[in-house]
N, C-alpha and C positions, 0 to 999 in steps of 0.2 A: 503493501500499499505505500509506502514511504517513496518508492520509486515512481509510482504512478502520479502521487502528487508533487514531484519535483518537476516531472515533465508537464503537468497541468500549469505549473508556475510559469513556466517557459512559454505556455500557449501552443504546445505541441502535441500531435497525436502520439498514440504508443509506437508506431513504426517510423516516426518521421525524423527522429533526430539521432537517438543513439544507435550505433551498429548493432548486431548480434553478438553474443558472447565470444563467438570463435571468429570475428573479422579480423583478418590478416593474420591468421594464425594456420599452421599445417599440423594436422595431428591432434591429439587429445591432451598432450603434455601441457603443463603451465609454462608461461615464459620464463618464471624464475629458473625451474627445473632444467629447463634448455639452455639456459644461461650459464648454470653451474656446470652441466656437463660439457659445454663448449670451453669453458675456462679450463676445466681438468685437462681435458684433450690437449688445448694448446700449451698448458704448463708442462704436461707430460712431453709432448714434441720438442719443447724448448729445452728442457733437460737432456732428452736423449740426443738432440742435435748437437748440444754443447760437448755430450761425452764422445759421440761417434764421429759426428760431421765436421764440427769445428776444427779440429786439429788438422785436417787435411784440404782447408779451404786458404786460399792466398788472400793475405789482408787487402791487397788492392782490390781483386775481386769483389770481396765481401763489402769494402767501402763504396764500390761502384754500385752493387744490388741495393744498398741502404740509400745512396743518394738518389738514385732513381725512384725507389720506391716511396721516398718522402717527397721527391718532387711531383710525381703523378698524384698523390693523396693532396697535397698542398695545392696545387694546381686545380684540381677538379672539386675539392670540397667547397669552395664558396659558390661555385656555379651550380652544384649539386643542392646545396641549401637554397639557393635563388629560386632553382627549379621547383623544389619541392613546396617553397612558399607560395610560388605563383599558382602551381597546380592546386594546392589547397584554397588559394584564394577564388580560383575559377570554380571549383567544386562548390563552394560554401556561398559565394557572393554574385555569381553571374548565372542569371536564369537561362535554362536551356534554350528559350525562346531566342535569345541573342544570336546564339550560333546557326538558329534555323534561319534568321535574317541575314547575317553576315555571308554564309555558305550557300552556294546553289543547291537547290533542292535534289537535282541530278547527281549522284555520287560521281559519275565520270567528269561532270564540270567542277564538282567540288574539289577534285584533286590537285589542278593547276592552282586553283585559288589558294588553296592552304600551303602550297609550296611557296607561293609569292607572300604569303603572311610571315613565313620564316624569314624574309629580309629585315623585318623590323623590330626582332627580338635579339637584343645582345645577350650572348650566352653560348656555353659549348655542349657537347654533345651530352653530358651528364645532365644538364639542366633540360635538356629536350625531352628526354623519356619520361620522367614524372608529368611534364606539361603535357605531353602526348597522352598519358594515361587519363590525366584530369578531362581533357577533350573528350575522348572516349566515354568516361563516366558521364559526361553531360549529353550524350547523345549524338556526339559528331561519329560518323561512319569510318570504321577503324581504317581503311585505305587513305583517307583523306588525313587522318591525325597522324599517320605512319609518314606521309609524304611531308607534313610539318616537321617530324621528328628528323628526318633525314636532310630537310632542306635549311633549318634554322641555325644549326651549327656551322655551316659551310658557307651561307651567303649573307649572314647579317653583316651590318655596317662595321663591328668592330673587327671582325675576320678580314674583310676586304681591305681595310684601312691599313692592317698589319701586312698583309699581303703587298699592298703598295710601298710600304716603306721597306719591306725584306728584298724586293726587287725593284729599286729605283730605276726610273727610265725605262723599265718594261711593262707597260699598261696591258698588254697582251696576256701577261701572267694573271693580272686580276681579272680581266675579261673572259679569259679560258677558264679560271676558277669558278665563275660566278655561272658562266652558261651550262658548264659540264656538269656541276653540282646540282642546278636547278633541273637540269634534263634528267639526271639519273634519279632524282628525288620523284618526279612526276612519274617517270617510267615504272619505278618501282611501286608506286601507288595504284598505278593502272593495273600492273600485274597483279598485285593482290586482291584487286577489285575483281579480276577476271578468274584467277586461279586459286584465291584463297577460301578456306571454309571457316565456318564459325567455330568448330571445335578445335582448330589449330590454335586460336589465340584466346588467352583469358582477359577479358575486359576487367580493369580494375573496378570494384565497386566502392560505392560512395554513399553514406547516408544522406538523406533529404533534409533539409532543414527550413524553418520559416520563423520569422522574427529574428532581432538583433541577438538576442541571448542564444537562440537556437543556431545562428549562422556562426557566432563565434564559437561554440562549443564544436560545431562541425569542422570547422577550420582547424581547431586544436587536435582533433581526433586524427583528421587527415595527415597535418603535420607529423603528429608522433608516430603514426604508422608507415608513412613513406620514409621519412629519415631513418628510422631504425632499418627498415627493409633494404633501402637503397645502399647504405653506408656500408653494410656488411658486403655486398656485392663489389662495392667500389673497391674495397679491401682487396677481394679476392682478384679483380683484375689488375690492380697496381702490383701484387706480388707475381703475377704471371708475365706482365711486362718488364718488371725488375729482373725476374729470373733470365729472360730472354735476352735483355740487353746487357747482362753480365756475361752471358754464356757465348753468344756469338761472337767469333772473332772477327775483328776489323778487316782484316786481309781477305776474307771471304767476300765482302761487300766490294771491294776494290777490284778483286779478279774479273767481276762480270759487268763491270761498268761500261766497258767497251761494246759489249753485244745488245743491240737496240731491243731486242725483244726480252732476253734475260734481264736486262737493266729496268724493263717496265716492270715485270713480275717480281723482281727482288724488292723495289721499292715499294710496291703494293703490299708485299708481305711485312715488309719492315715497319710500314705505317700501321697495319693491324697489330704487330707484336710490340712497337714501342709506347703505343697508346699516349701520344703526346697531345696536350689540349689543342683546340683548333685555333685558339688566339696565339698560339706560340709557334704551331708546326711550320708556318711559313719560313722563319727564322733557320730552321734546321733544314728544309729544303733549299734554301739559298745557299746554305754551306756545303750542300752536296754539287759542288761545282763539276765534278768528273762525270756526273750523269746528263742526260740530255733533257731538252726541255719538255718532252713527252713524258719522260719517267718521273721527274719532279712534279709535273701537273699531276701525274696518277698519285704519287704521294699525297699531294693536297687534297685531292677530290676522296681518295679511299678513308685516309684516317679519321675525318670527321662521321664518316658513317659506318665504318668496320673498325672497331678496334677491339682490345681484352676487355678493357673496363666496360665498353659499351655493352659488348657481348653479353658480359655478366649481368648488367642492369637490365638488358632487354629480357633475359631469361628469368630474371627475378620478378619483373613488373607483369610480362605477358606471358610466361611459362616457357618450359624447355621445348616443346612442341613447335611453338612460334618461332624460337632463336634458331632451331636447326634447319627451318626451311627459308626464312627472312634473311639471314645474314649470308647464306652462299649466294642467294640471288642477287642481294645488294652488292656482294663483292664482284660479281661477275658483269653487273651492268656498269658498275663504277670503273672497272679496269677497261671495259671496252669502250665505254664514251670517252675516257679520258685519252686512250690512244686514237680515238676518231679526232677529237678536239685538238689534240697536241699536234697530229700530222697537219691539220690545217693552219696551225700557228707556226710550224717550222718552215 
């Protein structure tokens, strides 16, 4: 009865504000129990690693691993928090009718419009995932939300300005990145619209709220759920990126720079594995002067759409069944379109 009176005080119906007891959970165990188990496993892993693994690791390699891990987390965390806050605000304060007015009713037409909307949101790929989830929760067709997810980190003003600064006197790199990234995002949205199935993607659920107090509570609930959920996957992606950066010898990179097709594929894979924030990747691409324009453009297009931390975040938000289908499709489109646009620029 106390719970019902609290809801009544907020002016809400029984099922309008608070999510069900298992919202955002997997399985039946309590979050505290899972946290204790996870901490125990982590502590045991650290102890075993200190005893068995640490003596065989070169200090410089360990320093490089730690540097990359911290850099990925520090770069991504502010944008992740920004994206989670924006997603929660969309969920709690923006009525679903707004999106029906902004986006065309036909899903095929909504896809390119959603891609163009990505040009106005400063943020990296970590921010775009929770925002796309918030859009889906408000009734936006998944294909359009996914188009926004791919376009926003690649064509927003901050990224384009950073690209212009990294490649002074080469406006074709800015134009090529914008055109190729937007085209990949739209093609991926249309492909998902045609080929995607509803049971392949887990649309994030959100509680509906009315009234000021109810909306604030819904905002708080969504923020708490998403930041805890996405933060863990960000750490997983950062661990993978740091491990790859510390293990892959630099000599292997230089050995294939002279082969046009091998260099394109190599930089595409490095973009996935290095997981550099989209606001900073242009400076890394500019430093790879031994590679062709097409290869460096591929690095710039693939990175914001497919990297380790983004794969982990997508799997966490939308499910593994979605990630194993959407990620390879996006990667192939990004490489193919980049090679085509890069050939036109050369």
